[in-house]
KOLPA-686744 format. One record per residue (C-alpha): x, y, z; residue number from 1; chain. Coordinates in Angstrom, 1 decimal. Each point is the difference from the previous one (the first is absolute). Example, Ala and Ser with C-alpha at 12.3 -4.5 7.8 and 13.67 -1.06 7.14 Angstrom:
REM residues 2
{bake {12.3,-4.5,7.8},1,'A'}
{bake {1.4,3.4,-0.7},2,'A'}
//
This chain:
REM residues 476
{bake {34.3,-27.4,0.6},1,'A'}
{bake {-3.4,0.0,0.7},2,'A'}
{bake {-2.0,1.6,-2.8},3,'A'}
{bake {-3.7,1.7,0.5},4,'A'}
{bake {-2.2,0.1,-2.7},5,'A'}
{bake {-1.1,3.3,-0.7},6,'A'}
{bake {-2.7,1.5,-2.4},7,'A'}
{bake {0.8,3.3,-1.4},8,'A'}
{bake {-2.9,2.1,-1.5},9,'A'}
{bake {0.6,3.0,-2.6},10,'A'}
{bake {-4.0,1.6,-0.1},11,'A'}
{bake {0.6,2.7,-2.2},12,'A'}
{bake {-0.1,-1.3,-3.7},13,'A'}
{bake {2.3,-0.5,-2.5},14,'A'}
{bake {0.7,-2.1,-3.1},15,'A'}
{bake {3.5,-1.8,1.1},16,'A'}
{bake {0.7,0.0,3.7},17,'A'}
{bake {3.2,-1.4,1.5},18,'A'}
{bake {0.9,-0.5,3.8},19,'A'}
{bake {3.7,1.1,1.2},20,'A'}
{bake {1.4,0.1,3.7},21,'A'}
{bake {2.7,-0.5,2.2},22,'A'}
{bake {-0.7,-3.6,0.5},23,'A'}
{bake {1.3,-1.0,-3.0},24,'A'}
{bake {2.8,2.8,0.2},25,'A'}
{bake {-2.0,2.1,-2.7},26,'A'}
{bake {1.5,-2.3,-2.8},27,'A'}
{bake {-3.2,-2.0,-0.6},28,'A'}
{bake {-3.4,1.2,-1.8},29,'A'}
{bake {-2.8,-2.0,1.4},30,'A'}
{bake {-2.7,0.2,-2.9},31,'A'}
{bake {-3.5,0.9,1.6},32,'A'}
{bake {-3.4,-1.2,-1.1},33,'A'}
{bake {-3.8,1.7,0.0},34,'A'}
{bake {-2.1,-1.2,2.6},35,'A'}
{bake {-3.0,-1.8,-1.3},36,'A'}
{bake {-3.0,1.7,-0.5},37,'A'}
{bake {2.0,3.3,0.4},38,'A'}
{bake {2.6,1.0,-2.9},39,'A'}
{bake {1.2,3.3,1.8},40,'A'}
{bake {1.5,-2.2,3.2},41,'A'}
{bake {2.8,-2.0,-0.5},42,'A'}
{bake {1.9,-2.6,2.5},43,'A'}
{bake {2.9,-2.5,0.4},44,'A'}
{bake {0.9,-2.0,3.0},45,'A'}
{bake {3.6,-0.3,0.5},46,'A'}
{bake {2.1,-2.1,2.7},47,'A'}
{bake {2.1,2.6,2.5},48,'A'}
{bake {1.7,-0.3,3.0},49,'A'}
{bake {-1.2,1.6,3.0},50,'A'}
{bake {1.4,3.3,0.6},51,'A'}
{bake {-0.2,3.6,-1.3},52,'A'}
{bake {-0.4,0.9,-3.5},53,'A'}
{bake {-0.4,2.3,-2.5},54,'A'}
{bake {-1.7,-0.6,-3.5},55,'A'}
{bake {-1.6,2.1,-3.3},56,'A'}
{bake {-2.1,-0.6,-2.7},57,'A'}
{bake {1.0,0.7,-3.9},58,'A'}
{bake {-3.1,0.7,-1.6},59,'A'}
{bake {0.3,0.2,-3.9},60,'A'}
{bake {3.5,1.1,0.1},61,'A'}
{bake {-0.3,2.5,3.1},62,'A'}
{bake {0.9,-0.5,3.4},63,'A'}
{bake {-3.0,0.4,2.6},64,'A'}
{bake {-0.5,-0.6,3.4},65,'A'}
{bake {-3.3,-0.6,1.7},66,'A'}
{bake {-0.9,3.3,2.3},67,'A'}
{bake {-2.4,-1.7,1.7},68,'A'}
{bake {2.1,-2.8,2.0},69,'A'}
{bake {2.9,1.1,1.8},70,'A'}
{bake {2.9,1.1,-1.7},71,'A'}
{bake {3.2,2.0,0.8},72,'A'}
{bake {3.0,1.9,-2.3},73,'A'}
{bake {2.9,-1.7,-0.6},74,'A'}
{bake {2.8,-0.2,-2.6},75,'A'}
{bake {-2.4,-1.6,-2.4},76,'A'}
{bake {-2.2,2.9,0.6},77,'A'}
{bake {-3.9,-0.5,1.5},78,'A'}
{bake {-0.1,-3.8,1.0},79,'A'}
{bake {-2.5,-1.6,1.6},80,'A'}
{bake {1.1,-1.9,3.1},81,'A'}
{bake {-1.0,-2.9,1.9},82,'A'}
{bake {1.0,-2.0,3.1},83,'A'}
{bake {-0.7,-3.7,0.6},84,'A'}
{bake {0.2,-2.6,2.9},85,'A'}
{bake {-0.3,-3.5,-0.4},86,'A'}
{bake {-0.9,-0.3,3.6},87,'A'}
{bake {-3.3,-2.1,0.6},88,'A'}
{bake {-1.6,3.0,1.6},89,'A'}
{bake {-0.9,3.9,-1.2},90,'A'}
{bake {2.8,1.2,2.2},91,'A'}
{bake {1.6,3.4,-1.5},92,'A'}
{bake {3.3,-0.5,-0.9},93,'A'}
{bake {3.1,2.9,0.2},94,'A'}
{bake {2.2,0.5,-3.6},95,'A'}
{bake {3.2,-1.2,0.4},96,'A'}
{bake {2.6,2.3,1.1},97,'A'}
{bake {2.1,-0.4,-2.9},98,'A'}
{bake {-2.3,1.5,-2.1},99,'A'}
{bake {1.4,2.8,-1.8},100,'A'}
{bake {-1.5,3.7,0.6},101,'A'}
{bake {-1.7,1.8,-2.4},102,'A'}
{bake {-0.5,3.8,-0.7},103,'A'}
{bake {-3.4,0.5,0.8},104,'A'}
{bake {0.2,-1.1,4.0},105,'A'}
{bake {-3.4,1.0,0.8},106,'A'}
{bake {-1.8,-1.6,-2.9},107,'A'}
{bake {2.2,-3.2,0.6},108,'A'}
{bake {-0.6,0.0,3.7},109,'A'}
{bake {-3.7,-0.1,-0.9},110,'A'}
{bake {0.3,-2.6,-2.7},111,'A'}
{bake {1.7,-2.5,2.7},112,'A'}
{bake {-2.3,0.8,2.9},113,'A'}
{bake {-3.2,-1.3,-2.7},114,'A'}
{bake {1.3,-3.7,0.3},115,'A'}
{bake {-1.5,-2.6,-1.7},116,'A'}
{bake {-0.3,-3.2,1.4},117,'A'}
{bake {-0.9,-3.3,-1.5},118,'A'}
{bake {-0.3,-3.7,1.8},119,'A'}
{bake {0.7,-3.3,-1.4},120,'A'}
{bake {-2.3,-2.9,1.5},121,'A'}
{bake {0.6,-3.6,-1.4},122,'A'}
{bake {1.2,1.7,-3.3},123,'A'}
{bake {-2.8,2.0,-0.7},124,'A'}
{bake {0.1,3.9,-0.6},125,'A'}
{bake {-2.1,2.8,2.2},126,'A'}
{bake {0.1,3.0,-1.8},127,'A'}
{bake {2.4,2.6,1.3},128,'A'}
{bake {-1.9,2.6,2.2},129,'A'}
{bake {1.7,3.9,0.5},130,'A'}
{bake {0.3,0.6,3.6},131,'A'}
{bake {0.6,3.1,1.8},132,'A'}
{bake {1.3,0.7,3.4},133,'A'}
{bake {-2.5,1.3,2.5},134,'A'}
{bake {2.5,2.9,0.8},135,'A'}
{bake {-0.3,1.0,-3.9},136,'A'}
{bake {-4.1,-0.3,0.1},137,'A'}
{bake {0.2,2.2,3.4},138,'A'}
{bake {2.3,2.8,-1.8},139,'A'}
{bake {-2.3,-0.2,-3.3},140,'A'}
{bake {-3.2,0.7,2.0},141,'A'}
{bake {1.4,2.6,2.1},142,'A'}
{bake {1.5,2.0,-3.1},143,'A'}
{bake {-3.9,0.0,-1.6},144,'A'}
{bake {-1.5,0.9,3.3},145,'A'}
{bake {2.7,2.9,0.4},146,'A'}
{bake {-0.9,1.0,-3.4},147,'A'}
{bake {-3.8,0.1,0.4},148,'A'}
{bake {0.3,1.7,3.3},149,'A'}
{bake {2.0,3.0,-1.1},150,'A'}
{bake {-1.9,0.6,-3.5},151,'A'}
{bake {-3.6,1.3,0.0},152,'A'}
{bake {-3.2,-0.4,-1.8},153,'A'}
{bake {0.6,3.3,-1.6},154,'A'}
{bake {2.8,-1.6,-2.6},155,'A'}
{bake {-2.7,-2.0,-1.2},156,'A'}
{bake {-2.2,2.8,-1.4},157,'A'}
{bake {0.6,0.3,-3.9},158,'A'}
{bake {0.9,3.2,-1.4},159,'A'}
{bake {-3.4,0.0,-2.0},160,'A'}
{bake {-3.1,-2.0,0.3},161,'A'}
{bake {-3.5,-0.6,1.2},162,'A'}
{bake {-1.6,-1.4,2.8},163,'A'}
{bake {-4.1,-1.0,0.0},164,'A'}
{bake {-2.3,0.6,3.0},165,'A'}
{bake {-3.4,-1.1,0.0},166,'A'}
{bake {-2.9,1.8,2.1},167,'A'}
{bake {-1.6,-2.2,2.1},168,'A'}
{bake {-3.3,1.1,-1.3},169,'A'}
{bake {0.7,-1.4,-3.5},170,'A'}
{bake {-1.9,-2.5,-1.2},171,'A'}
{bake {1.1,-3.6,-0.1},172,'A'}
{bake {-0.2,0.0,-3.5},173,'A'}
{bake {1.7,2.8,-1.0},174,'A'}
{bake {3.2,-1.1,2.7},175,'A'}
{bake {-0.2,-3.1,-2.1},176,'A'}
{bake {0.5,1.2,-3.7},177,'A'}
{bake {2.6,2.8,1.7},178,'A'}
{bake {2.5,-2.8,1.1},179,'A'}
{bake {-0.2,-1.5,-3.2},180,'A'}
{bake {0.4,2.8,-1.9},181,'A'}
{bake {2.9,1.3,1.9},182,'A'}
{bake {1.8,-3.6,0.2},183,'A'}
{bake {0.3,0.6,3.6},184,'A'}
{bake {-0.7,-2.7,3.0},185,'A'}
{bake {-0.6,2.2,2.5},186,'A'}
{bake {-1.2,3.8,0.7},187,'A'}
{bake {-0.1,2.0,3.5},188,'A'}
{bake {-3.7,0.9,0.9},189,'A'}
{bake {-0.9,3.9,0.9},190,'A'}
{bake {-2.9,0.7,2.2},191,'A'}
{bake {-0.8,3.5,-0.6},192,'A'}
{bake {-1.9,0.8,3.1},193,'A'}
{bake {2.6,-1.0,2.3},194,'A'}
{bake {2.4,1.6,-2.3},195,'A'}
{bake {2.6,-3.1,0.2},196,'A'}
{bake {1.3,-3.2,-1.4},197,'A'}
{bake {-2.0,-3.0,1.7},198,'A'}
{bake {0.8,-3.2,-2.1},199,'A'}
{bake {1.2,-1.7,-3.0},200,'A'}
{bake {-2.1,-1.6,-2.6},201,'A'}
{bake {1.5,-3.1,-1.6},202,'A'}
{bake {-0.5,-2.7,-2.7},203,'A'}
{bake {-0.5,-2.3,2.9},204,'A'}
{bake {-3.2,2.2,1.0},205,'A'}
{bake {-1.4,-1.0,-3.3},206,'A'}
{bake {0.7,-3.7,0.5},207,'A'}
{bake {-1.7,0.0,3.2},208,'A'}
{bake {-3.1,2.2,-1.6},209,'A'}
{bake {-0.2,-2.8,-2.9},210,'A'}
{bake {0.2,-2.7,2.4},211,'A'}
{bake {-2.5,1.4,2.4},212,'A'}
{bake {-2.5,0.4,-2.8},213,'A'}
{bake {0.9,-3.6,-1.4},214,'A'}
{bake {-0.8,-1.1,3.4},215,'A'}
{bake {-3.2,1.3,-0.2},216,'A'}
{bake {-0.9,-1.6,-3.2},217,'A'}
{bake {-0.3,3.0,-1.7},218,'A'}
{bake {1.9,1.6,-3.1},219,'A'}
{bake {1.9,3.4,0.3},220,'A'}
{bake {-2.3,2.4,-1.7},221,'A'}
{bake {0.8,3.9,-0.7},222,'A'}
{bake {-2.6,1.3,2.2},223,'A'}
{bake {1.3,-1.4,3.2},224,'A'}
{bake {3.6,0.9,-1.1},225,'A'}
{bake {-1.8,3.8,-1.0},226,'A'}
{bake {-1.6,0.1,3.7},227,'A'}
{bake {2.2,-1.4,2.1},228,'A'}
{bake {2.6,2.7,1.1},229,'A'}
{bake {3.6,-1.1,0.9},230,'A'}
{bake {-0.9,1.3,3.5},231,'A'}
{bake {-2.8,-2.3,0.3},232,'A'}
{bake {2.2,-3.1,-1.0},233,'A'}
{bake {2.5,1.3,2.3},234,'A'}
{bake {-2.3,-0.2,2.8},235,'A'}
{bake {-1.8,-3.6,-1.2},236,'A'}
{bake {3.5,-1.1,-0.5},237,'A'}
{bake {0.8,0.8,3.8},238,'A'}
{bake {-3.1,-2.1,1.3},239,'A'}
{bake {1.1,-3.2,-2.0},240,'A'}
{bake {3.1,0.5,1.7},241,'A'}
{bake {-1.3,0.6,3.4},242,'A'}
{bake {1.1,3.2,0.3},243,'A'}
{bake {-2.7,1.2,2.6},244,'A'}
{bake {0.4,2.2,2.6},245,'A'}
{bake {-1.7,-0.1,3.5},246,'A'}
{bake {-2.9,1.5,-1.1},247,'A'}
{bake {-0.6,-2.1,-3.3},248,'A'}
{bake {1.4,2.1,-2.1},249,'A'}
{bake {2.6,-0.7,-2.8},250,'A'}
{bake {3.2,1.8,-0.2},251,'A'}
{bake {2.7,0.0,-2.0},252,'A'}
{bake {3.8,-0.6,0.5},253,'A'}
{bake {2.2,3.1,0.4},254,'A'}
{bake {1.7,1.0,-3.5},255,'A'}
{bake {3.4,-1.9,-0.4},256,'A'}
{bake {2.1,2.9,-1.3},257,'A'}
{bake {3.5,2.0,0.2},258,'A'}
{bake {1.5,3.4,0.0},259,'A'}
{bake {2.7,0.8,-2.6},260,'A'}
{bake {2.8,0.1,2.8},261,'A'}
{bake {-0.7,-3.5,1.6},262,'A'}
{bake {2.7,-2.1,-0.8},263,'A'}
{bake {0.0,-2.7,-3.0},264,'A'}
{bake {0.1,-2.7,3.0},265,'A'}
{bake {-3.2,1.0,1.8},266,'A'}
{bake {-1.6,0.4,-3.4},267,'A'}
{bake {1.2,-3.5,-0.6},268,'A'}
{bake {-1.3,-1.3,3.1},269,'A'}
{bake {-3.6,1.7,-0.1},270,'A'}
{bake {-0.4,-1.9,-3.4},271,'A'}
{bake {1.1,-2.9,0.9},272,'A'}
{bake {-1.8,-0.3,3.6},273,'A'}
{bake {-3.2,1.1,-1.4},274,'A'}
{bake {0.0,-2.2,-2.7},275,'A'}
{bake {-0.8,2.8,-3.1},276,'A'}
{bake {1.5,0.3,-3.4},277,'A'}
{bake {1.0,4.0,0.7},278,'A'}
{bake {-0.6,3.0,2.8},279,'A'}
{bake {-0.9,3.4,-1.2},280,'A'}
{bake {2.7,2.9,1.0},281,'A'}
{bake {-1.6,2.7,1.2},282,'A'}
{bake {0.9,3.5,1.2},283,'A'}
{bake {-1.5,2.5,2.2},284,'A'}
{bake {1.5,3.3,0.9},285,'A'}
{bake {-2.6,0.6,2.6},286,'A'}
{bake {0.9,-1.8,3.8},287,'A'}
{bake {-3.4,-1.0,0.0},288,'A'}
{bake {0.2,-1.9,-3.4},289,'A'}
{bake {-2.9,2.1,-1.7},290,'A'}
{bake {0.8,0.7,-3.8},291,'A'}
{bake {1.9,-3.1,-0.9},292,'A'}
{bake {1.6,-0.3,-3.0},293,'A'}
{bake {0.3,-3.7,-1.7},294,'A'}
{bake {3.4,-0.1,-1.6},295,'A'}
{bake {0.6,-3.5,-0.9},296,'A'}
{bake {-1.2,-3.8,0.3},297,'A'}
{bake {3.3,-1.8,1.7},298,'A'}
{bake {0.5,-3.6,-0.9},299,'A'}
{bake {2.5,-2.7,0.5},300,'A'}
{bake {1.0,0.4,-3.9},301,'A'}
{bake {1.1,3.8,0.4},302,'A'}
{bake {2.0,-1.1,2.8},303,'A'}
{bake {1.8,-2.8,-1.2},304,'A'}
{bake {0.8,2.3,-2.9},305,'A'}
{bake {1.8,2.2,2.3},306,'A'}
{bake {1.7,-2.8,1.8},307,'A'}
{bake {1.3,-1.2,-3.4},308,'A'}
{bake {1.3,2.9,-1.2},309,'A'}
{bake {2.1,0.6,3.2},310,'A'}
{bake {1.5,-3.4,0.3},311,'A'}
{bake {0.2,-0.2,-4.1},312,'A'}
{bake {3.9,0.7,0.1},313,'A'}
{bake {0.8,-1.2,3.3},314,'A'}
{bake {-1.8,-3.6,0.2},315,'A'}
{bake {3.3,-1.8,1.5},316,'A'}
{bake {-1.2,1.7,2.9},317,'A'}
{bake {-3.1,-2.2,0.4},318,'A'}
{bake {1.3,-3.5,-0.3},319,'A'}
{bake {-3.4,-1.2,0.4},320,'A'}
{bake {-0.9,1.6,-3.5},321,'A'}
{bake {2.0,-2.5,-1.8},322,'A'}
{bake {-1.9,-3.2,1.2},323,'A'}
{bake {-2.3,-1.9,-2.0},324,'A'}
{bake {-3.9,0.2,1.3},325,'A'}
{bake {0.0,-3.5,0.0},326,'A'}
{bake {2.4,0.0,2.8},327,'A'}
{bake {-1.5,2.7,2.2},328,'A'}
{bake {-3.2,-0.1,2.0},329,'A'}
{bake {-2.0,2.2,-2.3},330,'A'}
{bake {-3.2,0.0,-1.8},331,'A'}
{bake {-2.4,-3.1,-0.1},332,'A'}
{bake {0.9,-3.2,-1.9},333,'A'}
{bake {-2.0,-3.1,-0.8},334,'A'}
{bake {1.2,-2.8,2.7},335,'A'}
{bake {2.3,-2.6,-1.0},336,'A'}
{bake {-1.3,-3.8,0.2},337,'A'}
{bake {0.0,-0.8,3.6},338,'A'}
{bake {0.0,3.6,1.2},339,'A'}
{bake {-2.5,1.3,2.2},340,'A'}
{bake {1.1,3.0,1.2},341,'A'}
{bake {-0.7,3.3,-1.7},342,'A'}
{bake {-3.3,2.1,-1.4},343,'A'}
{bake {-1.7,-2.0,-3.4},344,'A'}
{bake {0.6,1.7,-3.1},345,'A'}
{bake {-3.6,1.1,-1.3},346,'A'}
{bake {-0.6,-0.8,-3.7},347,'A'}
{bake {-2.5,0.4,-2.7},348,'A'}
{bake {-1.2,-2.0,-3.2},349,'A'}
{bake {-0.9,2.1,-2.9},350,'A'}
{bake {-3.6,-2.0,0.2},351,'A'}
{bake {-0.6,1.2,3.6},352,'A'}
{bake {-2.6,2.7,0.7},353,'A'}
{bake {0.4,3.3,0.8},354,'A'}
{bake {-2.2,-0.5,2.9},355,'A'}
{bake {2.6,-2.6,1.5},356,'A'}
{bake {2.9,2.2,-1.0},357,'A'}
{bake {-1.5,3.0,1.9},358,'A'}
{bake {-0.4,-2.5,3.2},359,'A'}
{bake {3.7,-1.4,-0.1},360,'A'}
{bake {1.2,3.9,-0.3},361,'A'}
{bake {-2.3,0.6,3.4},362,'A'}
{bake {0.6,-3.2,1.7},363,'A'}
{bake {3.5,-0.4,-0.9},364,'A'}
{bake {0.5,3.7,0.8},365,'A'}
{bake {2.3,0.3,-2.5},366,'A'}
{bake {0.5,3.0,-2.8},367,'A'}
{bake {0.1,-2.6,-3.1},368,'A'}
{bake {-0.2,-3.5,-1.0},369,'A'}
{bake {1.8,-1.5,-2.9},370,'A'}
{bake {-2.0,-1.8,-3.0},371,'A'}
{bake {1.6,-3.3,-1.0},372,'A'}
{bake {-0.3,-2.8,-2.3},373,'A'}
{bake {-0.8,-3.7,0.4},374,'A'}
{bake {3.7,-0.3,0.4},375,'A'}
{bake {0.3,2.9,2.4},376,'A'}
{bake {1.9,2.0,-2.5},377,'A'}
{bake {-0.9,3.7,0.5},378,'A'}
{bake {-2.3,1.5,-2.6},379,'A'}
{bake {-1.2,3.4,1.7},380,'A'}
{bake {-0.3,1.7,3.6},381,'A'}
{bake {-3.3,1.3,1.5},382,'A'}
{bake {0.2,3.0,2.3},383,'A'}
{bake {-2.3,1.8,2.2},384,'A'}
{bake {0.3,3.1,-2.2},385,'A'}
{bake {-1.4,-1.9,-3.0},386,'A'}
{bake {-3.7,0.5,1.2},387,'A'}
{bake {0.0,3.3,-1.3},388,'A'}
{bake {0.1,-1.6,-3.6},389,'A'}
{bake {-3.4,-0.9,0.7},390,'A'}
{bake {-1.1,3.9,-0.5},391,'A'}
{bake {1.1,-0.3,-3.5},392,'A'}
{bake {-3.3,0.3,-2.4},393,'A'}
{bake {-1.8,-0.3,3.7},394,'A'}
{bake {0.7,-3.8,-0.4},395,'A'}
{bake {-1.1,-0.2,4.0},396,'A'}
{bake {-3.8,0.2,-1.3},397,'A'}
{bake {0.4,-2.8,-2.2},398,'A'}
{bake {1.8,-2.7,1.5},399,'A'}
{bake {-0.5,-2.9,2.8},400,'A'}
{bake {3.0,-0.3,2.3},401,'A'}
{bake {-0.6,-3.9,0.0},402,'A'}
{bake {-0.1,-0.2,-3.8},403,'A'}
{bake {2.7,2.0,-1.1},404,'A'}
{bake {3.4,-1.5,-0.4},405,'A'}
{bake {3.1,1.5,1.4},406,'A'}
{bake {1.2,-0.4,-3.8},407,'A'}
{bake {-2.6,2.4,-1.0},408,'A'}
{bake {0.3,2.2,3.0},409,'A'}
{bake {3.9,0.4,-1.0},410,'A'}
{bake {-0.8,0.9,-3.7},411,'A'}
{bake {-2.6,2.7,1.2},412,'A'}
{bake {2.9,2.3,0.9},413,'A'}
{bake {1.8,-0.8,-2.7},414,'A'}
{bake {-0.5,1.5,-3.6},415,'A'}
{bake {-0.2,-2.7,-2.8},416,'A'}
{bake {2.5,1.9,-2.7},417,'A'}
{bake {2.8,0.4,3.0},418,'A'}
{bake {2.6,-2.7,-1.0},419,'A'}
{bake {0.2,-3.1,2.3},420,'A'}
{bake {3.6,0.6,1.1},421,'A'}
{bake {-1.0,3.5,0.9},422,'A'}
{bake {-2.9,-1.4,2.0},423,'A'}
{bake {2.1,-2.3,1.7},424,'A'}
{bake {2.5,2.4,1.7},425,'A'}
{bake {-2.8,0.4,2.8},426,'A'}
{bake {1.0,-3.5,1.0},427,'A'}
{bake {3.7,0.6,1.0},428,'A'}
{bake {2.2,-3.2,1.0},429,'A'}
{bake {3.4,-0.4,1.6},430,'A'}
{bake {1.8,-3.6,0.3},431,'A'}
{bake {1.0,-1.7,3.9},432,'A'}
{bake {3.7,0.8,-1.0},433,'A'}
{bake {-0.2,3.6,-0.7},434,'A'}
{bake {1.5,2.4,2.5},435,'A'}
{bake {-1.7,2.0,2.5},436,'A'}
{bake {1.5,3.1,-1.6},437,'A'}
{bake {-1.4,-0.9,-3.4},438,'A'}
{bake {-3.7,-0.6,1.7},439,'A'}
{bake {0.2,3.3,1.7},440,'A'}
{bake {1.1,1.8,-3.0},441,'A'}
{bake {-3.1,-1.7,-2.0},442,'A'}
{bake {-2.6,0.9,2.7},443,'A'}
{bake {1.1,3.7,0.4},444,'A'}
{bake {-1.5,0.8,-3.8},445,'A'}
{bake {-3.3,1.6,0.2},446,'A'}
{bake {-3.1,-2.3,0.1},447,'A'}
{bake {1.9,-3.4,1.0},448,'A'}
{bake {-1.0,-1.0,3.7},449,'A'}
{bake {1.3,-3.5,-0.2},450,'A'}
{bake {1.8,-2.6,-2.0},451,'A'}
{bake {-1.4,-3.7,-1.3},452,'A'}
{bake {3.1,-2.1,0.9},453,'A'}
{bake {0.2,-2.9,-3.0},454,'A'}
{bake {2.0,-3.0,-0.9},455,'A'}
{bake {2.3,1.0,-2.8},456,'A'}
{bake {-1.3,-1.3,-3.1},457,'A'}
{bake {-3.4,-1.4,0.9},458,'A'}
{bake {-1.2,2.7,1.7},459,'A'}
{bake {-1.4,-2.0,2.9},460,'A'}
{bake {-0.9,2.3,2.8},461,'A'}
{bake {2.3,-0.4,3.2},462,'A'}
{bake {-1.7,2.7,2.1},463,'A'}
{bake {-0.1,3.7,0.0},464,'A'}
{bake {2.2,3.0,1.7},465,'A'}
{bake {-2.1,3.5,0.5},466,'A'}
{bake {1.5,3.2,1.0},467,'A'}
{bake {-1.3,-0.5,3.9},468,'A'}
{bake {2.0,-3.2,-0.1},469,'A'}
{bake {3.2,1.9,-1.0},470,'A'}
{bake {-0.6,2.7,2.5},471,'A'}
{bake {-0.7,-2.5,2.7},472,'A'}
{bake {3.4,-1.6,-0.6},473,'A'}
{bake {2.0,2.7,-0.3},474,'A'}
{bake {-1.8,1.5,3.6},475,'A'}
{bake {0.5,-3.4,1.7},476,'A'}
//
């Protein structure tokens, strides 16, 4: 009989963990050992024959299954499932016809479609990679698209809340402080003379202001921020971006916005195609669009929350949700040795200057950059919105972007009396083995726009997955 060495992993902690499965007729309890450097992850390697198998974990005397891996309902309750083939290539196998049926046919059929293959070459084990059929991927994307198409932006509006808008004649200094004090990364801009919303002010605007002044060898002063209005900056930014008409006059791009009855799919595509963090939801009862009302700032986070809430109790209708993120084309990953394709992942060291961090955010066109130590282990993350922390105690008036380190810049936005474990919540992580469903649930939380993918135990950065990455994958 051909036996295949297979590594089983229990990722959810415990003191005493055992593995038991159909490959030993449910009669043998295999002890599992903690992974070095990560005491919450247990593993065991078993030699099992090719075919369809079920297994469970005995954790501190309680039977458990890993809900992030394929599972089904059987005579032993909820069990994890795996299908192995010993053939030389990654060829999807078909469960043996003599496998007894189980009570929950939908879950069982879904679990069998999520096949796991291994390849044996010269006796070496290549890690099993879950696969999903093209049909299931198309079905999953169709159901997501159908949901987004049939629901509107109106459903994103909270029962109560506030939205902040800024007048374009407001000095940049006041706008800078308002974003910081209100804890918001963006705000729509109101033009009183035209009686309409004309744009959005974001943290990226302040990054560009700081860099532009730095390029001219000057420090940012209160006087400059006090005398320069938002309107003047937007006009100057248009010249910088060469947005000039035939008469040499600067013009601004039209405001990207949505109406309350626009579909969630339309709102999602507007955010993705225009590379913005959010779009204002604006309603006007007049045909000419006069007297507009700002209702909400729609973001991918809010849309994802609706999506997760809808599919939470019928996740089996989206087979793709159970796949681990390392098995699907999502996010930005550090290229493996020998790989030349893919977009490189930008990272920072704590001693790097704030100036280099801001340049990286602009040139790499990313919203955040992981901060790592000399071993590439994750320490923190620097995001565009962190720039507003320079408004604290008017720090922008007495810093030099080339002299301030990224570590010092991060500390500006944190209170010294805040416990470290609470401060570290700003840096959200996930594992390559986490399912897409788990990643989506995490990203649906307010304020979380990306997860840094790290290796268990060492916290070495392996990649990053953002809200935009999730929707680009789900919408194909």
